[in-house]
KELO-870385 format. One record per residue: residue in one letter; x, y, z of N, C-alpha, C in turn. Coordinates in steps of 0.05 Angstrom, whole numbers, padded with zeros to 5 digits, always signed. Example, Ala and Ser with C-alpha at 12.3 -4.5 7.8 and 13.67 -1.06 7.14 Angstrom:
2
a+00264-00114+00156+00246-00090+00156+00264-00066+00156 s+00257-00045+00142+00273-00021+00143+00258+00001+00157 
***
This chain:
436
m+00350-00233+01319+00321-00229+01319+00307-00253+01307 l+00283-00260+01318+00267-00281+01307+00261-00276+01278 l+00264-00297+01261+00257-00296+01232+00275-00276+01217 e+00299-00271+01227+00316-00251+01215+00324-00260+01187 q+00322-00286+01181+00330-00296+01154+00311-00286+01133 f+00288-00273+01140+00269-00263+01121+00267-00233+01122 s+00290-00220+01127+00291-00191+01132+00288-00175+01106 t+00292-00187+01083+00289-00173+01057+00271-00189+01039 v+00260-00176+01019+00243-00189+00999+00258-00211+00985 e+00283-00206+00978+00299-00226+00964+00302-00251+00980 r+00307-00248+01006+00311-00271+01023+00285-00285+01029 a+00262-00271+01027+00236-00283+01032+00224-00297+01007 t+00236-00292+00984+00224-00302+00959+00222-00332+00958 p+00242-00348+00966+00239-00377+00965+00215-00387+00981 l+00211-00375+01005+00188-00383+01022+00162-00376+01008 a+00161-00353+00996+00136-00345+00981+00131-00363+00958 a+00152-00372+00944+00149-00390+00921+00138-00417+00931 e+00148-00426+00954+00138-00451+00966+00108-00448+00974 a+00101-00425+00984+00073-00419+00991+00055-00421+00967 l+00065-00411+00944+00049-00411+00919+00044-00440+00911 e+00063-00458+00914+00059-00486+00907+00039-00499+00925 i+00039-00493+00951+00019-00503+00969-00008-00493+00960 a-00010-00468+00953-00036-00456+00944-00046-00471+00919 r-00028-00478+00901-00036-00493+00877-00049-00520+00885 d-00037-00533+00905-00047-00559+00914-00075-00556+00926 l-00079-00534+00941-00104-00531+00956-00126-00518+00940 y-00120-00505+00918-00140-00490+00903-00164-00506+00895 p-00162-00530+00884-00185-00545+00875-00205-00554+00896 i-00196-00554+00921-00212-00566+00943-00235-00548+00950 c-00259-00560+00953-00282-00545+00962-00283-00545+00992 r-00276-00523+01004-00276-00520+01033-00302-00506+01042 s-00308-00509+01068-00330-00495+01080-00324-00492+01110 i-00343-00485+01126-00338-00483+01155-00336-00510+01168 t-00345-00531+01155-00342-00559+01165-00338-00576+01140 g-00332-00602+01145-00332-00621+01124-00304-00631+01115 e-00305-00650+01096-00281-00663+01086-00262-00644+01072 g-00272-00623+01061-00254-00604+01048-00234-00591+01068 v-00244-00585+01092-00227-00574+01113-00207-00595+01121 r-00215-00620+01125-00197-00641+01133-00175-00646+01112 a-00183-00645+01087-00163-00649+01065-00143-00626+01065 t-00152-00602+01070-00135-00579+01071-00115-00581+01094 l-00125-00588+01118-00107-00591+01141-00087-00614+01137 a-00096-00635+01123-00077-00657+01117-00054-00647+01100 r-00060-00630+01081-00038-00619+01064-00019-00601+01081 l-00030-00585+01098-00014-00568+01115+00002-00585+01135 a-00008-00608+01142+00006-00625+01161+00031-00637+01149 r+00035-00634+01123+00061-00641+01111+00082-00620+01115 v+00073-00597+01125+00092-00575+01130+00098-00574+01160 i+00078-00577+01177+00082-00576+01206+00065-00599+01218 e+00072-00606+01243+00058-00628+01256+00032-00618+01268 l+00013-00614+01251-00013-00602+01258-00030-00621+01274 e-00040-00612+01297-00060-00628+01312-00088-00621+01301 r-00103-00642+01294-00130-00637+01284-00150-00641+01307 v-00167-00621+01310-00187-00622+01332-00215-00624+01320 e-00231-00643+01329-00258-00647+01319-00278-00640+01342 v-00296-00622+01335-00316-00612+01355-00344-00620+01345 p-00359-00636+01360-00385-00646+01350-00406-00624+01344 s-00422-00630+01324-00445-00612+01318-00462-00609+01343 g-00473-00585+01347-00489-00579+01371-00474-00569+01394 t-00447-00571+01393-00431-00561+01416-00434-00531+01419 p-00441-00521+01442-00445-00492+01445-00418-00477+01445 a-00419-00453+01434-00396-00435+01434-00407-00407+01440 f-00411-00401+01465-00423-00375+01474-00452-00374+01462 d-00458-00354+01445-00485-00351+01435-00489-00368+01410 w-00469-00383+01402-00470-00399+01377-00469-00429+01384 e-00472-00445+01364-00467-00474+01367-00456-00485+01341 v-00441-00506+01343-00429-00519+01319-00452-00529+01302 p-00452-00521+01276-00474-00530+01259-00471-00559+01249 k-00490-00568+01234-00487-00594+01221-00464-00593+01202 e-00452-00617+01197-00430-00618+01179-00440-00619+01150 w-00428-00605+01132-00436-00603+01104-00414-00616+01086 n-00424-00634+01069-00406-00646+01049-00421-00647+01022 i-00407-00646+01000-00419-00646+00974-00404-00664+00955 r-00419-00679+00939-00407-00697+00919-00409-00685+00891 e-00432-00676+00883-00435-00665+00857-00459-00645+00857 a-00460-00628+00836-00482-00610+00833-00482-00600+00804 w-00506-00597+00793-00507-00588+00765-00535-00579+00758 i-00537-00564+00736-00562-00556+00724-00561-00565+00695 r-00583-00578+00686-00585-00587+00658-00610-00575+00646 d-00607-00567+00621-00630-00555+00607-00648-00577+00595 a-00669-00569+00581-00688-00588+00571-00676-00607+00550 k-00654-00600+00538-00640-00617+00519-00619-00635+00531 g-00617-00634+00558-00598-00651+00572-00570-00640+00573 r-00566-00615+00564-00540-00602+00565-00535-00591+00593 t-00511-00596+00604-00503-00585+00630-00495-00556+00627 v-00510-00539+00640-00504-00510+00637-00489-00498+00661 v-00490-00512+00684-00474-00505+00707-00464-00532+00720 d-00439-00533+00727-00428-00558+00737-00408-00552+00760 f-00414-00562+00783-00397-00559+00807-00369-00570+00802 k-00367-00591+00785-00341-00603+00780-00322-00584+00765 a-00334-00564+00751-00317-00545+00736-00306-00524+00754 h-00320-00517+00776-00311-00497+00795-00327-00499+00821 s-00313-00500+00844-00328-00504+00869-00345-00480+00876 l-00341-00457+00864-00358-00434+00870-00385-00436+00857 h-00389-00455+00839-00415-00457+00825-00438-00463+00844 v-00433-00473+00867-00455-00480+00886-00454-00461+00910 v-00477-00451+00918-00478-00435+00943-00468-00453+00966 n-00447-00444+00979-00434-00460+01000-00454-00466+01022 y-00456-00492+01029-00474-00502+01049-00502-00507+01038 s-00505-00509+01012-00531-00514+01000-00542-00541+01010 a-00568-00541+01016-00582-00566+01023-00585-00583+00998 p-00588-00609+01002-00592-00627+00978-00618-00621+00964 v-00618-00623+00938-00642-00618+00922-00640-00634+00896 r-00663-00644+00887-00665-00657+00861-00693-00651+00850 r-00694-00631+00832-00720-00622+00822-00719-00614+00793 t-00742-00612+00781-00745-00600+00754-00761-00574+00756 l-00750-00552+00747-00761-00526+00751-00762-00511+00724 s-00781-00492+00723-00781-00473+00701-00759-00453+00706 l-00751-00438+00685-00731-00417+00688-00740-00397+00709 e-00766-00390+00708-00776-00371+00727-00774-00381+00756 e-00778-00407+00760-00776-00418+00787-00747-00421+00795 l-00729-00425+00776-00701-00429+00782-00687-00402+00788 a-00696-00381+00776-00683-00355+00777-00676-00345+00805 p-00694-00347+00825-00687-00338+00852-00664-00353+00864 h-00657-00376+00853-00635-00392+00864-00609-00388+00849 l-00608-00369+00831-00584-00364+00815-00571-00338+00823 h-00545-00338+00824-00530-00314+00832-00508-00308+00812 s-00506-00283+00803-00485-00275+00784-00478-00246+00790 i-00458-00236+00774-00448-00209+00778-00451-00194+00751 p-00472-00179+00747-00475-00166+00721-00452-00148+00713 e-00440-00134+00732-00418-00116+00725-00392-00131+00718 h-00391-00156+00725-00368-00173+00718-00379-00199+00706 p-00387-00198+00681-00402-00221+00669-00387-00247+00666 d-00360-00246+00669-00345-00271+00666-00335-00282+00692 w-00343-00270+00714-00335-00279+00741-00358-00294+00755 i-00350-00315+00770-00370-00330+00786-00369-00319+00814 p-00391-00312+00826-00390-00302+00854-00388-00324+00874 y-00379-00317+00898-00378-00336+00920-00400-00328+00939 r-00419-00346+00944-00442-00341+00962-00444-00364+00982 t-00455-00358+01006-00457-00378+01027-00485-00377+01039 s-00492-00399+01052-00517-00400+01067-00513-00419+01091 y-00495-00411+01109-00487-00429+01131-00509-00434+01151 y-00524-00414+01158-00543-00417+01180-00572-00415+01173 r-00578-00416+01147-00605-00417+01137-00607-00438+01116 e-00622-00459+01120-00622-00482+01102-00636-00475+01076 t-00621-00472+01055-00631-00465+01028-00612-00477+01008 w-00615-00470+00983-00596-00479+00962-00594-00459+00940 g-00573-00461+00924-00570-00442+00902-00545-00448+00886 f-00544-00435+00862-00521-00438+00844-00510-00410+00838 c-00484-00410+00833-00471-00385+00824-00459-00390+00796 l-00462-00371+00779-00453-00374+00752-00444-00348+00740 r-00430-00349+00718-00423-00325+00703-00448-00312+00693 d-00449-00286+00694-00473-00272+00685-00476-00275+00655 a-00454-00278+00641-00456-00283+00612-00470-00309+00606 d-00465-00330+00622-00478-00355+00619-00508-00353+00628 r-00512-00338+00649-00540-00335+00658-00557-00322+00637 r-00547-00303+00623-00563-00289+00602-00568-00307+00578 r-00553-00328+00576-00558-00347+00553-00579-00368+00560 l-00588-00369+00585-00608-00389+00592-00635-00383+00578 e-00646-00403+00565-00671-00400+00550-00695-00409+00567 e-00718-00399+00559-00742-00408+00573-00746-00438+00569 g-00756-00450+00590-00760-00479+00589-00756-00491+00616 t-00753-00518+00617-00749-00531+00643-00720-00538+00647 y-00713-00540+00673-00685-00546+00680-00685-00567+00702 e-00668-00586+00699-00664-00606+00720-00642-00597+00738 v-00647-00597+00764-00629-00587+00784-00621-00610+00803 c-00594-00612+00807-00585-00632+00826-00563-00621+00844 i-00566-00622+00870-00545-00617+00889-00543-00641+00907 d-00523-00657+00903-00519-00681+00918-00501-00675+00942 s-00513-00664+00963-00499-00656+00987-00511-00669+01012 t-00497-00666+01034-00508-00676+01059-00505-00655+01081 l-00525-00652+01098-00524-00636+01122-00532-00653+01145 t-00512-00664+01159-00518-00684+01180-00501-00678+01204 p-00509-00689+01227-00492-00686+01251-00464-00696+01246 g-00445-00681+01252-00417-00688+01247-00399-00672+01265 h-00379-00658+01253-00360-00643+01269-00351-00618+01254 l-00342-00599+01270-00326-00576+01260-00297-00584+01265 t-00280-00578+01246-00252-00586+01248-00234-00562+01246 y-00215-00560+01265-00194-00540+01262-00167-00552+01268 g-00146-00539+01260-00119-00549+01264-00104-00530+01283 e-00086-00541+01299-00071-00526+01319-00042-00536+01320 y-00024-00517+01324+00005-00523+01325+00018-00505+01345 l+00033-00516+01364+00046-00500+01384+00076-00503+01382 v+00090-00480+01380+00119-00479+01382+00125-00469+01411 k+00137-00486+01427+00143-00478+01454+00168-00461+01455 g+00166-00438+01469+00188-00420+01471+00200-00421+01499 q+00216-00401+01505+00229-00399+01531+00209-00392+01553 s+00186-00380+01544+00165-00372+01563+00139-00387+01556 s+00122-00390+01575+00096-00402+01570+00076-00380+01560 d+00084-00355+01561+00068-00333+01549+00067-00338+01519 e+00044-00331+01507+00040-00339+01479+00035-00316+01460 v+00043-00321+01435+00034-00305+01413+00015-00322+01397 l-00009-00312+01392-00030-00327+01378-00032-00318+01349 l-00031-00337+01330-00035-00330+01302-00058-00347+01291 y-00078-00334+01280-00102-00347+01270-00106-00341+01240 t-00113-00361+01225-00119-00357+01197-00143-00375+01189 h-00161-00364+01172-00186-00379+01166-00182-00399+01144 v-00195-00422+01148-00191-00445+01130-00216-00452+01114 c-00237-00435+01116-00264-00443+01107-00270-00437+01078 h-00254-00420+01065-00262-00411+01038-00255-00432+01017 p-00272-00435+00996-00266-00455+00975-00244-00445+00956 s-00248-00447+00931-00227-00441+00911-00223-00411+00908 l-00212-00399+00928-00205-00370+00928-00176-00369+00936 a-00159-00358+00919-00130-00360+00923-00120-00340+00944 n-00127-00314+00941-00117-00294+00960-00132-00298+00987 d-00158-00304+00985-00175-00307+01009-00185-00336+01010 n-00170-00355+01022-00148-00348+01039-00125-00369+01037 l-00120-00378+01013-00098-00398+01010-00071-00385+01016 t-00068-00359+01011-00043-00345+01018-00039-00345+01048 g-00061-00340+01063-00059-00340+01092-00052-00367+01103 l-00065-00388+01092-00060-00415+01102-00032-00424+01096 a-00022-00420+01072+00004-00429+01064+00026-00414+01079 l+00024-00387+01079+00045-00372+01092+00046-00376+01122 t+00022-00379+01135+00021-00383+01164+00034-00410+01171 a+00029-00430+01155+00041-00457+01160+00072-00455+01157 l+00081-00441+01137+00110-00440+01132+00124-00423+01153 i+00111-00401+01162+00122-00385+01183+00124-00402+01209 a+00103-00418+01214+00104-00436+01237+00127-00455+01236 r+00132-00466+01212+00154-00484+01209+00181-00470+01215 e+00184-00446+01205+00209-00432+01209+00213-00424+01238 i+00192-00416+01252+00195-00410+01280+00202-00435+01296 s+00192-00458+01288+00197-00483+01302+00227-00490+01300 r+00241-00479+01281+00270-00485+01277+00287-00466+01294 s+00275-00448+01310+00290-00429+01326+00283-00433+01355 t+00293-00416+01372+00286-00416+01401+00274-00389+01408 p+00248-00386+01403+00236-00359+01409+00233-00354+01439 k+00230-00329+01445+00225-00322+01473+00197-00331+01481 f+00177-00323+01465+00149-00331+01470+00144-00359+01458 s+00122-00371+01468+00111-00394+01454+00092-00384+01433 y+00090-00398+01410+00074-00389+01388+00053-00410+01382 r+00028-00402+01383+00005-00420+01378-00008-00412+01352 f-00009-00431+01333-00021-00426+01307-00047-00442+01305 v-00068-00428+01297-00094-00440+01295-00105-00436+01267 f-00113-00458+01254-00124-00458+01227-00153-00467+01229 g-00172-00448+01229-00199-00454+01234-00218-00439+01216 p-00243-00448+01214-00263-00434+01198-00268-00406+01210 g-00277-00388+01192-00282-00361+01201-00306-00359+01220 t-00305-00341+01239-00325-00335+01259-00330-00359+01278 i-00344-00379+01268-00351-00402+01285-00326-00416+01295 g-00305-00417+01279-00280-00430+01287-00266-00416+01310 s-00264-00390+01308-00250-00375+01329-00268-00375+01354 l-00294-00374+01351-00312-00375+01374-00309-00402+01389 v-00308-00424+01373-00305-00450+01385-00278-00452+01399 w-00257-00442+01386-00230-00444+01398-00230-00428+01424 l-00241-00404+01424-00242-00388+01448-00258-00402+01471 s-00280-00414+01463-00297-00427+01484-00283-00451+01496 r-00265-00464+01481-00250-00487+01491-00224-00480+01505 n-00216-00454+01504-00190-00447+01514-00190-00422+01532 e-00213-00417+01545-00215-00394+01562-00195-00394+01585 d-00188-00418+01594-00169-00420+01617-00141-00412+01609 r-00134-00411+01584-00107-00404+01576-00104-00377+01563 l-00126-00362+01561-00126-00336+01547-00108-00316+01561 e-00105-00319+01587-00088-00299+01602-00059-00301+01593 r-00051-00323+01580-00024-00326+01571-00018-00310+01545 i-00039-00302+01531-00035-00290+01505-00026-00261+01509 r-00001-00256+01500+00011-00229+01503+00007-00213+01477 h+00007-00227+01454+00004-00214+01428-00011-00233+01410 g-00024-00222+01389-00038-00239+01370-00041-00226+01343 l-00043-00242+01323-00047-00233+01295-00066-00251+01281 v-00085-00239+01266-00101-00254+01247-00088-00249+01219 l-00082-00270+01205-00068-00268+01179-00086-00277+01156 g-00085-00263+01134-00100-00271+01110-00097-00251+01088 l-00105-00258+01064-00105-00240+01041-00077-00228+01037 l-00057-00246+01035-00029-00237+01035-00015-00238+01008 g-00030-00243+00986-00016-00246+00961-00026-00229+00938 d-00043-00209+00943-00054-00192+00922-00036-00168+00917 p-00040-00153+00895-00023-00130+00889-00027-00106+00907 g-00048-00105+00923-00052-00082+00940-00031-00079+00961 s-00031-00055+00974-00010-00050+00994-00017-00064+01020 l+00003-00068+01037+00000-00080+01063-00019-00063+01080 t-00035-00077+01096-00054-00063+01114-00053-00076+01142 y-00048-00060+01162-00050-00070+01189-00074-00058+01202 k-00091-00075+01214-00114-00067+01228-00109-00069+01258 e-00113-00048+01273-00107-00047+01301-00127-00064+01317 s-00118-00072+01341-00135-00086+01360-00155-00067+01371 r-00174-00077+01387-00194-00061+01399-00181-00040+01417 n-00160-00047+01430-00146-00029+01448-00132-00006+01433 g-00121-00013+01411-00107+00007+01394-00080+00015+01403 g-00073+00009+01428-00046+00016+01438-00030-00008+01447 a-00039-00032+01440-00025-00056+01447+00002-00057+01433 d+00020-00073+01444+00047-00075+01432+00046-00084+01403 v+00027-00102+01397+00025-00111+01369+00016-00088+01351 d+00000-00070+01361-00008-00046+01346+00016-00028+01341 r+00032-00023+01362+00055-00006+01359+00075-00019+01340 a+00078-00045+01341+00097-00059+01323+00086-00057+01294 g+00060-00061+01291+00048-00059+01264+00052-00032+01252 r+00049-00011+01268+00053+00016+01257+00082+00021+01249 l+00100+00011+01265+00129+00014+01260+00137+00000+01234 v+00128-00025+01231+00136-00041+01208+00125-00029+01182 l+00100-00020+01182+00088-00010+01158+00097+00019+01151 a+00113+00030+01169+00125+00057+01163+00152+00054+01150 q+00162+00029+01148+00189+00024+01136+00187+00024+01106 p+00207+00034+01092+00207+00036+01063+00203+00010+01049 s+00214-00012+01059+00212-00038+01046+00185-00052+01051 t+00170-00044+01071+00144-00055+01077+00124-00033+01081 p+00120-00016+01061+00102+00007+01065+00073-00003+01065 g+00057+00011+01080+00028+00003+01081+00013+00023+01098 r-00012+00017+01102-00029+00034+01118-00039+00020+01143 v-00045+00036+01163-00056+00026+01188-00084+00035+01190 m-00102+00017+01195-00131+00024+01198-00140+00019+01226 p-00157+00036+01237-00166+00031+01264-00184+00007+01266 f-00187-00002+01291-00205-00025+01295-00234-00018+01288 e-00248-00038+01277-00277-00036+01273-00287-00064+01278 p-00312-00067+01288-00323-00093+01294-00334-00108+01270 y-00318-00107+01248-00326-00121+01224-00300-00130+01211 g-00300-00153+01198-00276-00163+01185-00273-00192+01188 y-00250-00201+01198-00245-00229+01202-00246-00236+01232 d-00231-00256+01240-00234-00266+01267-00222-00248+01289 e-00208-00227+01281-00199-00208+01302-00223-00196+01317 r-00246-00195+01305-00269-00184+01319-00279-00202+01341 q-00274-00228+01339-00280-00247+01361-00260-00244+01384 f-00234-00244+01377-00214-00242+01397-00215-00215+01411 c-00224-00194+01397-00226-00167+01408-00253-00160+01418 s-00271-00180+01421-00298-00174+01432-00293-00166+01461 p-00312-00150+01473-00306-00138+01499-00303-00159+01522 g-00314-00183+01518-00310-00203+01539-00282-00215+01540 f-00267-00210+01518-00239-00220+01517-00219-00197+01515 d-00224-00179+01496-00207-00155+01491-00178-00163+01490 l-00172-00183+01474-00145-00193+01471-00129-00174+01453 p-00103-00173+01456-00085-00156+01440-00080-00169+01413 v-00100-00170+01396-00098-00184+01370-00104-00164+01348 g-00085-00160+01330-00088-00144+01306-00092-00162+01282 r-00092-00149+01259-00096-00165+01234-00077-00154+01213 l-00064-00171+01198-00048-00163+01175-00058-00176+01150 t-00063-00159+01130-00071-00167+01103-00056-00150+01084 r-00061-00154+01058-00055-00134+01038-00081-00118+01034 s-00094-00121+01012-00120-00107+01010-00140-00119+01030 p-00153-00102+01046-00172-00113+01065-00196-00126+01051 n-00210-00142+01066-00233-00157+01055-00254-00137+01044 g-00264-00144+01020-00285-00128+01008-00276-00103+00994 t-00250-00098+00992-00241-00072+00981-00229-00075+00953 y-00229-00099+00941-00219-00102+00914-00240-00118+00897 p-00242-00112+00872-00264-00124+00856-00264-00154+00855 e-00240-00166+00856-00238-00196+00854-00247-00210+00879 y-00251-00196+00901-00258-00207+00927-00283-00224+00925 h-00281-00249+00934-00304-00268+00935-00316-00273+00907 t-00298-00276+00888-00306-00284+00861-00285-00303+00849 s-00291-00315+00827-00273-00333+00814-00248-00319+00803 a-00249-00292+00802-00225-00277+00793-00203-00277+00815 d-00210-00285+00839-00190-00289+00860-00178-00317+00856 n-00163-00319+00834-00151-00345+00827-00121-00344+00830 l-00108-00365+00821-00079-00367+00824-00064-00346+00808 d-00076-00336+00787-00063-00314+00771-00065-00287+00785 f-00083-00285+00804-00087-00259+00818-00065-00255+00840 i-00054-00276+00850-00034-00274+00871-00006-00276+00859 g+00014-00266+00873+00041-00267+00862+00062-00270+00883 v+00084-00282+00876+00107-00286+00894+00118-00260+00904 p+00121-00239+00888+00132-00214+00899+00115-00202+00921 y+00088-00204+00918+00071-00194+00939+00072-00211+00964 m+00073-00237+00961+00075-00254+00985+00102-00251+00998 s+00123-00246+00982+00149-00242+00994+00149-00218+01012 q+00137-00196+01003+00136-00172+01020+00119-00178+01045 s+00098-00194+01042+00082-00201+01065+00098-00217+01085 v+00115-00235+01076+00132-00251+01093+00151-00232+01109 v+00163-00213+01095+00181-00194+01109+00166-00179+01131 a+00142-00169+01125+00126-00155+01145+00120-00172+01169 i+00111-00197+01164+00105-00215+01186+00130-00221+01202 a+00152-00226+01188+00177-00233+01202+00186-00210+01220 r+00184-00185+01209+00193-00162+01225+00174-00157+01249 l+00149-00160+01244+00129-00155+01265+00133-00175+01288 l+00135-00201+01281+00139-00221+01302+00167-00219+01315 g+00187-00211+01299+00213-00207+01310+00214-00185+01331 i+00200-00163+01325+00198-00141+01345+00184-00151+01370 l+00161-00164+01367+00146-00173+01391+00163-00192+01408 d+00179-00210+01395+00194-00230+01409+00218-00218+01424 s+00229-00196+01414+00254-00185+01425+00249-00160+01441 n+00226-00148+01439+00221-00122+01453+00224-00126+01483 g+00235-00106+01496+00238-00106+01525+00246-00079+01535 r+00246-00076+01562+00253-00051+01575+00280-00055+01589 y+00298-00036+01585+00324-00038+01597+00328-00014+01616 l+00347-00018+01634+00355+00003+01652+00384+00010+01648 n+00390+00036+01643+00417+00046+01640+00431+00045+01668 l+00453+00029+01670+00467+00026+01695+00488+00047+01700 s+00492+00065+01680+00510+00088+01682+00496+00113+01672 p+00475+00121+01686+00457+00141+01675+00466+00170+01678 k+00487+00176+01693+00496+00203+01698+00516+00212+01676 g+00504+00225+01656+00520+00232+01633+00524+00208+01615 e+00538+00212+01592+00543+00189+01574+00567+00174+01584 p+00564+00147+01586+00588+00131+01592+00607+00131+01569 r+00633+00126+01574+00653+00126+01553+00650+00100+01537 l+00640+00103+01513+00635+00080+01496+00661+00071+01482 g+00679+00090+01478+00704+00084+01463+00720+00063+01478 k+00723+00066+01504+00739+00047+01519+00727+00019+01520 r+00702+00018+01513+00688-00008+01512+00686-00019+01484 g+00700-00005+01465+00700-00015+01437+00675-00009+01422 l+00658+00009+01432+00632+00014+01419+00630+00041+01405 y+00653+00056+01404+00652+00083+01392+00677+00087+01375 g+00674+00100+01353+00697+00105+01335+00718+00122+01348 s+00743+00119+01339+00765+00133+01352+00770+00161+01340 t+00758+00166+01317+00762+00192+01303+00737+00209+01307 g+00741+00233+01320+00718+00250+01325+00715+00271+01303 g+00697+00291+01308+00693+00313+01290+00674+00307+01267 q+00661+00285+01267+00642+00278+01246+00616+00267+01258 s+00595+00268+01243+00570+00257+01253+00573+00227+01258 p+00562+00217+01280+00565+00188+01286+00548+00172+01266 p+00559+00148+01259+00543+00130+01242+00518+00120+01257 e+00500+00107+01241+00474+00100+01253+00477+00083+01277 f+00495+00063+01278+00497+00046+01301+00505+00061+01326 q+00523+00080+01323+00530+00096+01346+00507+00114+01355 q+00492+00124+01335+00468+00139+01343+00449+00121+01359 a+00446+00096+01350+00428+00077+01364+00438+00073+01392 l+00464+00071+01396+00475+00067+01423+00467+00091+01441 l+00470+00115+01430+00463+00138+01446+00434+00140+01453 w+00417+00134+01433+00388+00134+01438+00380+00113+01459 v+00391+00090+01457+00384+00069+01476+00393+00077+01504 l+00417+00087+01507+00427+00095+01533+00409+00118+01544 n+00403+00137+01528+00388+00160+01537+00359+00153+01546 q+00347+00134+01532+00319+00128+01537+00314+00105+01556 s+00335+00090+01562+00332+00066+01579+00331+00072+01608 d+00307+00081+01617+00303+00088+01645+00286+00067+01659 g+00283+00044+01646+00267+00023+01658+00238+00024+01651 g+00229+00047+01639+00201+00050+01632+00195+00049+01603 k+00215+00055+01586+00211+00056+01557+00223+00030+01545 d+00208+00018+01527+00218-00006+01514+00232+00001+01487 l+00244-00020+01476+00259-00016+01451+00241-00007+01428 l+00216-00016+01428+00197-00008+01408+00192+00022+01409 s+00189+00034+01432+00184+00062+01435+00210+00078+01427 i+00233+00067+01434+00258+00080+01427+00262+00081+01396 a+00255+00059+01383+00257+00058+01354+00238+00078+01341 a+00214+00080+01352+00194+00098+01340+00202+00127+01344 r+00213+00134+01367+00221+00161+01373+00246+00169+01358 s+00265+00151+01356+00291+00158+01343+00289+00158+01312 g+00269+00143+01301+00267+00140+01272+00287+00120+01261 l+00302+00107+01278+00321+00086+01269+00307+00059+01267 d+00319+00042+01250+00308+00016+01247+00308+00000+01273 y+00286-00014+01278+00284-00029+01303+00307-00048+01307 s+00315-00062+01286+00337-00082+01288+00363-00068+01297 l+00367-00043+01289+00391-00029+01298+00389-00022+01327 i+00366-00014+01336+00361-00008+01365+00365-00034+01381 e+00355-00056+01371+00359-00082+01386+00388-00089+01388 q+00403-00086+01365+00432-00093+01365+00447-00075+01385 a+00439-00049+01386+00453-00031+01405+00447-00039+01433 a+00422-00047+01440+00416-00055+01467+00431-00080+01475 l+00433-00099+01457+00448-00123+01463+00477-00118+01468 a+00488-00100+01451+00517-00093+01454+00522-00079+01481 l+00504-00061+01488+00507-00046+01514+00503-00065+01538 e+00484-00084+01535+00480-00103+01557+00505-00120+01560 k+00517-00128+01538+00541-00145+01539+00564-00131+01554 t+00566-00104+01552+00587-00089+01566+00580-00082+01594 g+00556-00089+01603+00548-00083+01630+00536-00056+01634 l+00530-00041+01612+00518-00015+01614+00488-00015+01616 l+00475-00037+01608+00446-00040+01609+00439-00065+01624 a+00415-00065+01636+00404-00089+01648+00375-00092+01639 l+00368-00115+01629+00341-00121+01621+00323-00122+01645 q+00300-00108+01643+00281-00108+01665+00260-00130+01661 h+00253-00144+01682+00234-00166+01679+00208-00159+01694 
***
């Protein structure tokens, strides 16, 4: 099976540990939906896989949207009347509202207040705020620091640029035995937030590397792009190849302590949905399945009615459901190797199922064929058959050319890998034929 080397948490741990080191490298970078932060991030990932960087000019239409101006920032700060720096972008990239327009002014505290953002219920956390499509500016700070601001004047500086440039995304293709594709998308736009989405970036790149070392049935296309506008731009540039996409996953938020969560595609009955349900029902990768909703990450673009692609989403805690979400508390201490290891196992099993699933036809359907003479059945009777022999019987009984291995595993309650092994063994003896 594809990615079988990551079938247990113990075997996935080295890859998760490598992902954590990549996240450490990427954490200080200020990313956004455009700009040098995205390019620097893709350059780091290009040390893992041969990532193709795609530059799309500002103003390029993408359905009802267009690529915005490119945003870059050098420095930003607030100084009080005594010249003391009370907020400094260099200390944390979340201190500036992402995509803030340049500003250099002196303001009273009353005038400054509407441009300040904090979280009263978490006074030591810095919020993450954005203003991608409305030109304004602002600062984010700890509420404890905000309450210490005294009446008086404040000098404000945001040394940023909003100019015609490019949107940048990365793409990597692993060619398989078929030109039919599995699409995996992860968002690259968030600044110093570890779970959202350095875990998605690092693990997706490493999974891509591992698949490239095998010979998969499908071709695998990995896209690293900004949220919403990135997937829309990619879709607008690739409409002619969308018919090749057989399965898809949006990956992100893969390192927090919450349980695994699979979000179904718009269809709800796609193979990727069935595989997601099966994987998250297993004891080693327990989790919950949530129905599709038109809110979340880029799955909502791939699943919009004009495309309706079979794309699900795998996270741990979903977006917006944990207190640390979009705050400075989503740091490197919040994510952990054990959680990412379990995420790797879930991804590996899900992709392994999609890559190996198929429909077989029983070539000896009248009664049970004699498995013993083919070396597939124990010689001592009178006892319950072991699991592999149960799998053989289930596969033979259900393989009428209409049921796939995924449905047989779900109905039998046996592990999918056992059902796959049984099918391959029966095919080898000439009792089964794969249907194309």
